[in-house]
N, C-alpha and C positions, 0 to 999 in steps of 0.2 A: 481884488479877486478873492472869492471865498471858495476854498477847496473843501468839498464835501467830506473827503477822507480825513481831513484834519478835525472836523467836527466829531467823527467817529472815535477819536482818541479820548474824548471826555469819558470819565469813568461812570458807568451805569451799573445798577443791579438789574435783575429780572424778577418780576413778581407776578403772581396770579391774583387778579382782583375779582372778588365776588360781590354781587349785589342782587336785588330782587325788585319786582314790581308789586310785591305783596302776595303773589301766588307763585309765579315761575321764577326760578333762580338762573342766573347767567354768570359767566366768568370770561375774562379776557387777560391777555398778557400785557403788562406795562413795564416801562423801564425807568420811571421817575417817581420814587417814593422817598421822602426825607422827613426827619424829625426837625421841628422848628422851635419848640419850647419844651422845657422840662416840667414846669408846673404852671398850669395843667399840661399833661403830656399831649402835645398836638403834632400832627404830621400833615404833610401836603402830598398830593398826588396829581400829576398831570394825566389827563385821559383824552385821547383823540375823540372828537365828536362823531366820527364815523363808527365808533364802537357802540353797540347796543347797551353795554354796561354803563356807559356815560349817561344815557337817558334814564336808566333805572336809578342811578345814584342821585340824579337831580330830582327824581320823583319821590323816593323813599328816604334818601339821605342816610342810608346805612350801608356799610360795606366791610368786607374782610380783605386783608392782604396776606397771602401765603408767600413767605420769603423762600424762593426756590434755591436749591443747592446745585453743586456741580454734578451731582448724580442724576439730575433730572433728564429723563429720556426725551429724544426729539419728538416722540409721539405726543407728549404733553403740550409742547409748543404748537404742534399741528392741531390738536384737539381744541385748545383754548385761544390760539392766535390766528389760525388760518381759515376759520369759518365763522359765520355770523350767527349769533344767538337769535336773530330774527327768523332764521331759516331752520335751525336745528336746536334740539335740547342737548346741550353740551354735557350735561350730567347724567344722561340716560344710560342705563345698563350697568351701573356700578353704584355701590353704597359709599357715600362720602360722610366723614364725620362733620358734626355741626358745632359751631361755637355757641356761647351763651346767647347770642343774638339770633340764633336759629339759622344762620347762613352757613353754607358749606365751606370747607377749606381743604387743601391738599395736605395729606399727612405723610405719605410715602416719600415725597421728594422735596419736603420743606424742612427748614430748621427752626421756624417759628411762625406763629400766626398772630396778626394784630386785628382786633375789631375796632371799628371807629364809627362816629356819628358826625356827619357834615355840619359845620357851623358857618361856613362861608363858601361861596363859589364865584370865580372870576372868569369872564369870557376873554380868551386870548386867540380869537379867530378860529384856527383849526382845532384848538384844544381848550378844555376847561380845567382850570386850576381849582381843586377842591382843598379846603382847609378843614381838618377834622380832629375831633377830640377822641383820644384812645379810650375805649371802654373796657377792653380786655387785652392782655398780652400774654402769650403762652409759648414757652420754649419746647421744641419738639426733639431736636437733636443737636449734636455738636459739629455737624458737617459744614463745610465751607459754603458760604453764599455764592451763587453763580454771578459772574459779571457778564456784561454784554460782550466783552472781548473774548472771554472764555467760551461763551456760546458760539461765537463766530468761528473760533479756532478748533474747538474740540467736540461740539455737539451737532451743529448744523451740518448736514451732509454736503460734501463738495459736489458741484455740478459735474455731471458726466459728459465728456465731449462725445458728440455723435456726428455721423455723416449728415451733411446738409442735404435735405431733399431738393430736387431740381426746382429752381425758382422760389425756394423757401429759405428763410434765414431764421436764426433763433437768437433771442436775447434772454439773459437770466438776471433776475433781481439780485443785486449784491447784498440785500438785507435778509431776505428769507429764502431765496433759491427758486422762486416761481419762474417758469420758463414761458416766454411768449414766442409764438411762431407766426411768421408772415413775411410779406415782401418788404415792409417797412414797419418800424415801431412808431406808432403815432406819438407826436410830441406831447399830447395831453393825456397819454395813457397813465392810468393809476393802477398799481398792483392790486389785484383782488384779494390777496392774502394779507399783506402788511400795510397797504394804503400808501406806499411810497410812490413818487412820481417817476416819469420816464428817465430822468437824469440819473436815477439810481440803478439803471439797467446797463449791462454791458453785453455786447454781441459775442456769442460763442463762435469761435472760428476754428 
């Protein structure tokens, strides 16, 4: 038996990943970025194929990683994690700083930014593992990096219990808080925000 909750105990950070198709820039939230070699400095990042940013990284092979802090507001996770860059311009309406590679990064809620160029990519079914060489690394602040556990406990709003409408039931995604309403939650349902399956939902009673 594999308990999903046990898997959530693995320590993750949270990062905002930025890439481009050559014209438009896009960003998404990821939780797996690691350094693998010191010389040359190389990192790996896992990206869900459902994310538009993954397609851009495969096309142009450049990206930035903004290392998010514990002071990151929930609105940032909504902006970059709960909507698709295929449908909206996530950077519209605000001026963002650019790294030397010309890509945006988050400054107000990051403690560092890494710029990198992809040298290898490996297909792992639902995700792509990118191996990249760091081309720029800049410290922004001394604030603590946010962990996935801290996000779940202190940043993500807790679901509000509400009265069930007649003949209607509600389920909430344990990952991002998205609520589904209906008579039954389809077994093949995929969360439109975080792309997690029906087994990561629990009924609000």
